[in-house]
N, C-alpha and C positions, 0 to 999 in steps of 0.2 A: 193444447197441452200435449207434451211428448210422452208417450207411453212406452216403457221399456220392459213390461212384463212379458216373459217368454222369449225375449230377444237373445240371440246367441252371443256368447262372449268369446272374443278371440284375444289370446294373450300373446304379447310380443315382448321379447327381451330387449333391454336397452342396448344400444350400440356400444362398442368398446369405449369410444370417447366419452359418451354420457356416463357410462359406468365408472370410468376413472374420475371424471369430474364430481360424480356423486360421492365417491369415497374421499375426495379432497375437500369437499364442502364441510369442513370442520374449522371453526374459528381458531381453535388452539393449534391445529396442524398448520393452518395458513400462517399464523404468527411465528411458529417454530421455523418454517421455511424462510420467512422474511428475516428473522433474527440470525439464523445460521448462515444464510446466503449473504447477508450484509457483513457478518463477521469474516467470512471467507474473502469477500472483496476487500475489506479493510486490511486483512493480513497480506493479500496480494499487492495492494497499493504500497504497503510499507516495505515490501521486499522487491518492488520494481521488476515486473516481468509478467509473463502469462503462463503460469504453471497450473498444477492440479487444483490448488485452492481457488484460483480465479475461475477456472472452468466449472468446478463444483458450485461455486457461488452463483454463477450465471444460471446454471441448471436449477438450483434451488429457488432462485428468484422467479424464474419462469413458472415453476410449479406453484409458487406462492401466488402469483398474479392470476394463474389459471384458477386457483381455488377462490380467490377474491371475486372472480368474474361471475360466480354462481352464489355469492353471499351478499346480503344487504349491506353494502359498504357506504360509509359517509365520506364525502369529499374532504371534510375537515380532518378526518383521521389520516387519509392518504397524504394530505398536505403536511401534517405534523410529522409523519414518517419520513417524507422527503427532506424536511427540515432537519430531522435527527441525523439522517445519513450525511447530509451536507456538513453538519457540525462535526460529526465523527471524522469525516475525511479531512476537514479543515484542521483538525487537531494534529494531523500528520505533518502539515506544512507550516503551521504556526504553533509549535509546541511550547509549552511554558508551565503554568501552574495548573493546567487542566480545566480551565474555565469553559473552553469549547466542548470538551468531552463531557463535562457535567451538564452543560446546556443540552447536549445531544441526548443524555440519559433522561432528563426531564421531558424533552420533546417526545422521546420514545414511549415513556410511561403514559403521557397524555394521548399519544397516538393509539396505544392499546385500549385506553378507556373509551375513546370516541371513534374507533375504527368501524364499528358495526352498529346497525340500527336495531330497534326493537329489543327482544329478549336475547339476541345473539351477543355473547360476551366472550372475551378472552379471560381465562381463569387467572385470578390474582396470583396464585401459586406458580404460574408460568410467567406472567407478565413481569413481576418484580425481579426475579433472578435473571431473566433475559436482558432487561434494561441495565442491571448492574454489571453483568458480564460484558455486554457490548461497550458500555461506557468505560469500564476499567481497561478493556483491551485497547480502545482507541487512545487512552491516555498513556498506557505503557508503550504502545507502538509509536506514538508521537515522540516520546522521550528517547526511544531507541533510534529513531530517524535523526533526531536532533544531535545525539551523541555521535552518530556516524558522520554527520556533516562537519562536526567540530574536529574530528580526527584529521591529522595531517595525511596528505595523499601517500599511498603506498606504491603507486605506479606512475609512470610518466616522467618527463624531464625534471619536474620540480623536485623529485626525490634525490636528484644528484647534487643539489645545492648543499654546501657544507661538507661534502666528501673531500678526502685528501687524495691527491694524485701525484705521480712522479713524472716530471716533464722529460720528454724524449725529443732531442733536436735532430731533425731530418732535413739537411740542407739549410735553407733559410726559414723553414717552417717548424713551429713547435707543436708537438702532439702529446696526447696522454691516452693511456688505455684505461677505460672505466666501464664497468658493467658489461664486459665482453665485447666492447667496441672501441676502435680508435677514434679519438676526437681531435679536431684542430682546436688549439687553445690560443687565447689572447690574454695578454697581461694587463692587469689594472695596477699601474704603478711602474716599478722597475722592469727592465727587459728580462725575459726569461732565458735561462741557460739550461743545457742538457743536464739531467740529474737533479735539478732543483725540485723541492717538495712544495706543492701549492695547494690551496684550498679553492674549490669551486664556489664562486660567489654569484654567478648569474648564467643564464642561457641566452645566447644570441644566435638566432637562426639554427644552424646545425653545428655551431661551435660553442665552446665553453669559455667563460671569462673567469680568470683565476687570480689569486693573490699569493705571492710567494710567502711561505711561512718558515722555510728553513732549507738547508742543503741535504741532499740525499747522501747515503753512505756509499 
């Protein structure tokens, strides 16, 4: 039998890392980090790039998984969370009626319910709003991305199609000045003459294909 009567007690402070992990070991705090970090990543994915929201999202997710490392976590809860994130991101690339976003919301709710073992729980007052906000954001972002893809291009050669130019004859070559640059032009149909007004109908290499629509003044 080990006797400790009269033994001296030496107190030692926790190291900085253990102290931080101890403060992070809160299921609600871990879920907040997971939710906000995921939200930031979704926003960054919708806007294509690596800006402040993407960096902040990565930092929050690192903090979240640090907290989860000292909490009794269920594998099923983690799997459901990964599924939720996958569905939220998929909503950005396959936007429509929000089925994927709704599925992600349900998966996130189930993740919060099954994420921890024993008496450790995510507060319902935190779980429900987080799931609704994340799901709604993924659906809104998905529709925004879809609308952006449906808009006609605002830069590049394709934007020149349909524009009207005045033909300038230089020797045996027909040219037109468009968007600050001289372009060699080819006729689709009748031969072009200097001063003719034409419409751009196609791009071929570094030249324009045009159709005459009238005579210049």
